[in-house]
N, C-alpha and C positions, 0 to 999 in steps of 0.2 A: 183087606187092607191093603193102602199100597205104601210100602215101608220107604223114605227117602233117605237115605245115608249121608251124612254130614259131608261136605265137600272137602277135599283134600286141600293143602297149599299150594300142590302142584296144579290142580285142574284151576287156582283161581289166578294164582299170583304170576303165572309165565304167559298165559295167551287164553282167553275165554272162550274164543273163537275155536270150533272144532272142525280141522281139515281146513285152514284158511289158506293155505299155500296150494289146494285143490290137489295134493298129490292122491288124494281117492276118488279123483272124479267128483261126480254131484252130489257125492254123499254129503247129509247136512244143509247143503245149499235150497234155497227156496228162491220164490219170485213174486212181484208186486202187480203181478199182469202180464200176460204175455207167455212167457217160457223160459228157461234157462238150458244150456247144456255145455259141456267141457269142451274150451277151445285150445286147438294145440297152439304151443308157444306161449309160455307163460314166462312172468319177470324173470330175469337174470337167468340163472342156470336151470329154471322150472320148465317141464315139459308142456304143464297144464295151467290154464285159467279157468275162468269160471265166465259166461258170456250170456246175454239177454239173446230172447230168439223173437223176431216179428215184433220188436219195439214199437207201438204204436204214440205213445206218450211221455212226457217227462217224469211222470208220476211211476212208471214203470221201472222196476229195477231187480236188484237181485240182494238177499240177505239170509240171515238165521237168526233162527231162536237161541238165545243165551241164557245159559244155565242160572235160575234165578238165586241160587243159591250163593252166588257169587256177589251178589248185589247187598251191600251194609251201608245204610245211610251214613253219608257223611265221606264215602271213600271218594278217592279221585280215578278216572279211570283214563287212560291214554288211548288214542284210536288212532291207527295209520293203516294204509293201504295204499296200494299200487292199482290205477287206472289207464286205460286206453279207450280213444273212441275213432268207430269207423262207421263211414257212411254205407248205410244198406244197398241203397241201388247202384252205387259205384264199388263196394268193398274198397274202397280208399279211405287210409286213416288221416285225421284232420286236427286239428290243432285249434284247443279251446281257450277264450280267454278269462284268466282266472279271477280277473279283477270286477268281470260282468256278473252282477248279483240279480240279474231278472230272469224269474224260473221259467219263462217261455223260449226265452231268447235263443236263436240258432248258434251263439257264440259262447252260451253259459256250459260251464264247466259242471261235473256232478258233485253231489254234496251226500254227507252220512247223516240219517234220521233214526228216531228209535219210536215203536208204537208200543204202549202198553196197553195190557188190558185186564182188567178186573171181574172176576163172578163175583154178582152181589146175590144170588141163590145158589141151590144146588140141585137145582130140576132144570128139566129141557124148557125153554122159553123164558125163565127166568133173566131179568136184567143185565148186560153186561158195559162196564164203564171203561170207554176207551181214551186214549189220549195221546198226544203225539210231542215228540221234543225234536226240535231241529234250530239250527243244523249243531250236529255235535263233532262232526270235522269238515272242513274245507278243504277244496282247491289252495296248494301253494305254487308259486312261481319259482323258477321260471317254467313255461309248460311248452311241450314240443309234441309233434306226432305220434311218438313212442310211448313209453312209462311213464307215466307222472305220478305227483303223490297229493294225497288226501292226509290234511292233518288237523286234531284237536283234541280236547279233552272236557272232560265233565264232571261234574258233583253226583253222586248219588242220592236221589231225593227218598222221602220217606213212601212216597208215591210209587217210586220204581220198585222198592224193597217191598212193598205189599203187593206188588204185581201178581198174578196167576201166570204171564206170559210177557216176555220182554222180545219185541223183534226188532234187530237192526238192520237197517239196510240201507246201499247205495241208490241214489236215485239221482232225476234231474237230466239235461242233457238235451241237446235236440232233438225233438221229436223224430222218428226213424232213423235215429244212429243207432250202432250197437255200442251197447258198453259192456267192455271187459275189464274185470278185477282180479286182483290177484293179492297174496301174502296180505289179508286182513289181518289186523293184531287188534286187542283189544284187553290190557294189562291195568293192573291196580299199579299208581305212581306215587311216590312223593313231591310235593310241590313245594319249593323252597321260595323264598322272596329274595334271592341273589339275582343278577343279571342274566347269571347261566341258565338258568330254567326260564328264561323269557326272551332267548335268542335277540338280546341286544346289540350284541357284537355283530350279529349277521353270519355268524361262522356255522352255523347248520348248512350251508347251503343253497338256502331257500328263503320262502319269505313267513315261514309258519312264525306266528304270534302279533305278526301285523297287519295294518289294516289301511285302506287309503280314507283318508278326510276332505271330503269335500269333492268338487268335481276335478278328478284327478286319479290316474293309474298308479301302479308300483310298479317295481322290477328290479332283480340284482344287476349291481352294477361291482365289475372287479377292474382291476384289483382295488381293495379296499386302504384305509389307514396301516401301513403295516399289519395289511392281513390279506386274506385273499380275496372276500368279499365287502359290498357296503352293500346301502339300499337307497335307489334314484326314484325320484319321481317322473312320470310320461305324462303326456298331454296335459300341463298343470295349465287352467285358464287363469285362475284367480290367484291374487299373492297370497291368502292364506291357503290353500290347499294344500295338502302334504300327507306324508304317513304319519301313522299314529299307532298305540298302545294303551290298553285300559290297563289302568294301576289295579290291582288285587288290593281292596281296602284290608283284605286281612293284615297286609304287611305295612299298615300304618298306625302307629303310634301315636295317640294325644300326646300335644307338648314337645314332641320329638322332630329336630330339624333336619331336612333331610336336602343332598347337593344334587344337582343334575347337569352334567356335563356331556359334550359330542362334539367330534370333528365335521366340519362340513365344507362341502367343495360346489361351486355355482359354475355352470357352464349356459353358453348361448345355446339355446334350443335350435335357431337356425342352422349354425354352423358347428357346434360343439366345441368351440374354443371357451378356455377356460374364462371366467369373471371373477374379477376382485371384489369381497364382500365388505359393504362399507356398515360400520357398528352403528 
């Protein structure tokens, strides 16, 4: 008999990922095609990161099997990681475009996905139920040719809780590129309804929780209104294109009135000069 002890709070509340900072080399890390290796030079003061080897396609990436004892239906898990990309042929680092969502594009940045697997029988050859969930975390801007951030969160489903294995992996990016990952963290968090939880003041210093609406890109702008950062549109082709957030419907109550306010600034694209807003 295989006796599985209950998970302790330390195992599930701090970081579900084992060896997320790659302090112990390749230990606990797996790949989704090709291979992986310990990469000299990690994020910050870290000596090592984890890297792909001979990566041929965007689906080939790096990941870990997560401790399924930490999955409880309804819990919210936050995902964050650092990544960088290198061209295999030239060994030079390059910048991806966090606004690009096309899976096979050369400028697309990585993302975090999950594969769950549930055994439908206890004999060899029994049917296996596989399912995928993506994206769990997306790149946030601004991006550069050094270390960048993947960020997101998700709610644990009943299917995840009942799975026999849960594999989380970082994928996507230019075919033939070397994907390097460090400081992967997955932890249980409480998400309230205040603006703070959704980075509506942009003071996280990146674009987390924000998306682009229509034919437009978004990026940081500095300084903000009485703050360090604001959010700006880039390559805005039509008047309705802008930045947006999805509102959590759990934060809305029937019959309650809500107010929305924001500071705005308009600039002429060609010259960068300020433009007067007309109400």
